[in-house]
N, C-alpha and C positions, 0 to 999 in steps of 0.2 A: 440810792445807796447809802447807808450811815455807819460812820464808825462806831460800834459799840463797845466801851472800854471796860464795863464793869456791868452788873444785874439792873441797879439802878438806869443805867443807859437803856438798857434793854425794855425794861418795864415802861419806860417814858415812850420809847419808838413803838414797841408793840401797842400800846393802847391807841396809837393813832392812826392804825392800820383799821381798815372797814370791815365790821362783824366781830371784832375781837375786844373782850375785857378783861384785862387782868385781874381788877378789883372785885369784880362778881363772877369772876372764873367761867365765863362765858366764851367758849371755844379756845380759851386759852391755850395758845403754841407751846411746844415743847422750849426749853431754855436751850439756848446754844450749848455746845460741848465744852466749850473752852472761851473766855476772854482773852485779850483782844478780839473781835472778828468784825468783818462787813454784815450789815444785813440789809436784805430788798426785800421786797414783797413782790409775790407771782399773782395773779387774778385765777382763782378756783371757783369752778360751778357746782356746788354740791348738788343742788336738787335745780329743777329747771325754772329760771326766773329768780333765783337767789345765788348771789355771788360773795364771796370772802377775798380776803386778800389773805395767801399765806406767805409766812414769812422763810427765807431761804437764806442760809448763811454762807461766807466765804471766810475761810481760817488762812490764817499764812503761809500752810504747805500749798493751800491751792493757789493762793496769789503769787508764790513762788513757780510753781509749776507753770502757769499762765505766763510769766513773766519770760520763763525759759523756752517756752513754744513760741513766743511773740520775735525774741531775740534770736532763734533760729539755734539755739544750744541744745546739745545733747547731755543727757544725762549722765 
């Protein structure tokens, strides 16, 4: 998981994922809805024998909701 502060951070991070190339528009994933956010990758099997890493994003609201759940607080 990596903190993505802006689009430049996102481009650098996404270029490191398997099967993704932002520069050549190859399997370019969608941008996050907003910055800052946390990015992490999940393994996706698109065809038998072919795997790519797909990005997922955690936003501030998601992190706050997880913290509330872990602390046992109720909204």
